[in-house]
C-alpha positions in Angstrom: 64.9 47.7 -180.3 67.1 44.5 -180.1 69.3 44.1 -177.1 73.0 43.6 -177.4 74.0 40.0 -177.4 77.5 40.7 -175.9 79.0 43.6 -174.1 82.6 43.8 -172.9 84.2 46.8 -171.1 87.8 46.8 -170.1 87.9 43.0 -170.0 90.9 40.8 -169.2 90.5 37.0 -169.6 92.8 34.1 -168.8 93.3 31.2 -166.4 94.0 31.1 -162.6 94.3 34.8 -162.5 96.9 35.0 -165.3 95.7 37.1 -168.2 96.1 35.8 -171.8 94.2 38.7 -173.4 93.3 42.1 -172.1 91.8 45.4 -173.3 88.6 43.9 -174.7 86.0 46.6 -175.3 83.2 45.9 -177.7 79.4 45.4 -178.1 77.9 42.9 -180.5 74.2 43.5 -181.5 71.9 40.5 -181.4 71.8 38.8 -184.8 75.3 39.9 -185.8 78.2 37.6 -186.6 81.8 38.0 -185.3 84.9 36.2 -186.4 87.7 35.7 -183.9 91.0 35.4 -185.9 94.4 34.7 -184.5 97.0 31.9 -184.1 97.1 29.4 -181.2 97.5 31.1 -177.9 96.0 34.4 -179.1 93.0 34.1 -176.8 90.2 33.0 -179.1 89.2 29.8 -177.2 89.6 31.6 -173.9 87.2 34.3 -175.0 84.6 31.8 -176.1 84.9 29.9 -172.8 84.5 33.1 -170.9 81.3 34.1 -172.8 80.0 30.6 -172.3 80.4 31.0 -168.6 83.0 28.3 -168.3 85.8 30.7 -167.2 85.4 33.9 -165.1 86.7 37.1 -166.4 89.8 38.3 -164.6 88.9 42.0 -164.9 86.1 44.2 -166.4 82.5 43.7 -167.2 81.2 41.0 -169.4 77.5 40.7 -170.3 75.7 38.1 -172.4 72.1 39.2 -173.2 72.4 41.7 -170.3 73.4 39.1 -167.7 76.7 37.6 -166.4 77.9 34.7 -168.7 76.2 31.4 -167.8 73.0 32.8 -166.3 71.0 32.3 -169.5 72.1 28.8 -170.6 69.1 28.1 -172.8 70.0 31.1 -175.0 73.7 30.1 -175.5 75.2 27.1 -177.3 78.9 26.4 -177.1 80.8 24.2 -179.6 84.2 23.5 -178.1 87.3 22.8 -180.1 88.0 19.4 -178.4 85.5 16.6 -177.8 85.8 13.3 -176.0 87.4 10.6 -178.1 85.7 7.8 -176.2 82.7 7.3 -174.0 82.0 5.0 -171.0 78.8 4.0 -172.7 78.4 3.1 -176.4 76.5 6.3 -177.2 75.1 6.6 -180.6 75.4 9.8 -182.5 71.7 10.5 -182.0 72.1 10.1 -178.3 74.8 12.8 -178.3 72.5 15.2 -180.2 69.5 14.4 -177.9 71.6 15.5 -174.9 71.3 19.0 -176.3 67.6 19.0 -175.3 68.3 18.1 -171.6 68.7 21.7 -170.5 65.2 22.3 -171.8 63.5 19.1 -170.5 65.7 18.2 -167.6 67.5 14.9 -167.2 64.3 13.1 -166.2 62.0 15.1 -168.4 59.9 13.4 -171.1 60.9 14.2 -174.6 58.3 15.6 -176.9 57.7 15.3 -180.7 59.1 18.8 -180.9 62.4 17.6 -179.4 62.6 14.6 -181.7 61.9 16.8 -184.7 64.7 19.2 -183.6 67.2 16.4 -183.2 66.4 15.0 -186.6 66.5 18.5 -188.2 69.8 19.2 -186.6 71.4 16.0 -187.9 69.9 16.7 -191.4 71.4 20.2 -191.4 74.9 18.8 -191.7 73.9 15.6 -193.6 74.5 13.4 -190.5 71.3 11.5 -190.5 73.0 8.4 -191.8 75.3 8.5 -188.7 72.4 8.5 -186.2 72.7 4.8 -185.1 76.5 4.6 -185.2 78.5 4.7 -182.0 80.4 8.0 -181.8 83.7 6.3 -180.9 83.8 4.6 -184.3 83.3 7.8 -186.3 86.1 9.6 -188.2 87.2 13.0 -187.1 85.1 14.8 -189.7 82.0 12.7 -188.9 82.3 13.5 -185.2 82.6 17.1 -186.0 79.3 16.9 -187.9 77.6 15.1 -184.9 78.8 17.7 -182.4 77.8 20.5 -184.7 74.3 18.9 -184.7 74.4 18.9 -180.9 75.2 22.6 -180.9 72.3 23.3 -183.3 69.8 21.2 -181.4 70.1 23.6 -178.4 68.1 26.1 -180.5 70.0 28.9 -178.8 70.0 32.5 -179.8 73.8 32.8 -179.5 76.2 30.2 -180.9 79.9 30.1 -179.8 81.8 28.1 -182.3 85.5 27.2 -181.7 87.2 26.0 -185.0 83.9 24.4 -186.3 85.4 23.4 -189.6 88.4 21.5 -188.1 88.4 17.9 -189.5 85.7 18.6 -192.1 86.3 17.5 -195.7 85.5 19.7 -198.7 81.8 18.6 -198.7 81.5 19.1 -195.0 83.0 22.6 -195.2 80.6 23.5 -198.0 77.7 22.3 -195.8 79.0 24.3 -192.9 79.1 27.5 -195.0 75.5 27.0 -196.1 74.5 26.3 -192.5 76.1 29.6 -191.4 74.2 31.5 -194.0 71.0 29.9 -192.8 71.6 30.7 -189.2 72.4 34.3 -190.0 69.1 34.5 -192.0 67.3 33.1 -188.9 68.7 36.0 -186.8 71.1 34.0 -184.7 74.1 35.7 -183.2 77.4 33.9 -184.1 80.9 34.0 -182.7 83.3 31.9 -184.7 86.9 31.3 -183.9 88.7 30.6 -187.1 92.0 30.6 -189.0 90.1 31.2 -192.3 90.4 34.7 -193.6 87.7 33.8 -196.2 85.3 32.8 -193.4 86.1 35.9 -191.4 85.4 38.1 -194.4 81.9 36.8 -194.5 81.1 37.9 -191.0 79.7 41.2 -190.0 82.6 42.0 -187.7 86.2 40.7 -187.2 88.3 40.7 -184.1 92.0 40.1 -184.8 93.9 38.8 -181.8 97.5 38.2 -181.0 97.4 38.0 -177.1 96.0 41.5 -177.5 93.4 43.2 -179.7 95.0 44.0 -183.0 91.9 45.4 -184.7 88.1 45.2 -184.4 85.5 46.3 -186.9 83.9 45.3 -190.2 86.0 43.0 -192.5 86.9 45.8 -195.0 88.4 47.9 -192.1 90.1 45.0 -190.3 91.4 42.5 -192.9 94.2 44.6 -194.3 97.7 43.3 -195.1 99.1 45.5 -192.3 96.7 44.1 -189.7 97.3 40.5 -190.9 101.0 40.9 -190.6 100.6 42.4 -187.1 98.4 39.3 -186.2 100.3 36.4 -187.8 103.7 37.9 -188.4 104.1 36.8 -192.1 101.8 37.4 -195.0 102.2 36.7 -198.8 100.2 38.7 -201.2 99.2 37.5 -204.7 96.6 38.0 -207.4 95.6 41.6 -206.5 93.8 41.5 -203.1 94.1 37.8 -202.5 96.0 37.0 -199.3 97.7 33.8 -198.3 98.4 33.9 -194.5 101.4 31.9 -193.3 101.1 30.9 -189.7 104.1 29.0 -188.3 101.8 26.9 -186.1 99.2 26.0 -188.7 100.8 26.5 -192.1 98.8 28.4 -194.8 95.5 29.8 -193.8 92.7 30.3 -196.3 93.0 33.3 -198.6 90.5 36.0 -199.1 89.6 38.2 -202.1 
C-alpha cells in the first residue's frame, strides 16, 4: 500500500506568525496530482513553500511522506514562482540544471554518467538542449522558465511542487509542459501545481480552490462549478454550454474549461 505523499490536519500557514490561510485538512495519495487555484494572495505560494520546508506551519500537523516538511529533501523538488534575474558568475543553463544533482552527490562529489544523462534528459524534456551553453542572464523569460523547469526535473524527486510553471511560456512551451505533466503522472510522480488555468486544474486528480481560505477541495467535477469559481474569483462569465471564462481583476481572463 502506497503511503500518503501529503497529510495536513487543522493547518494554518503564513509569515511571521500571521496566518494567510487556515483550515487546511487533506491527504494526498502518492502518485496523485493536485491543482491549487486562486488569485494572488490566496495562499497558493505560501502552501507550496510550507510543503517544501521553506516556511514553518503556524498551526496544525503537516507531513510530507510521513515526515515534517524538509526532512526528505531528495524526494521533493520545488519550482518557485520567482527566479534570480542575474548571477554573480556567468552560469550557463546547463550549470543551473547540474545544480539539481548537488543534493545527491554533494557540492564536492564527483558527477557520474548517470547524473550527466539526467541533466541532458531534463533539458530535452522541455526542448532546452539548444540553450545548454547560453548564459542564463541573456535568456528570455520563457527560456529561463524552461531551464528552471529542467532543474526541477533533474532532481528526480517523487514530489514536485510547481508554482505557476507556465508563466512566461509561449504556446509551444505550454504545449510541451502539458505533455511533460502527462509523462510525469504516468511515471507515478506526485504533483502539486499552483495555477490560474482552470483547464490545467481540470486535468488534475484533485483541485483545491483558495481565497485566503479553503473554498472547496475534491475532484475537478465536484470543485470546478460556477458557484465555487464565483466564490473564489468573484466574477465569472459563462459561455458555450459548460465553458467558463474566469475574470480575475489581478490577472485578467484565466483559461476556460469545458
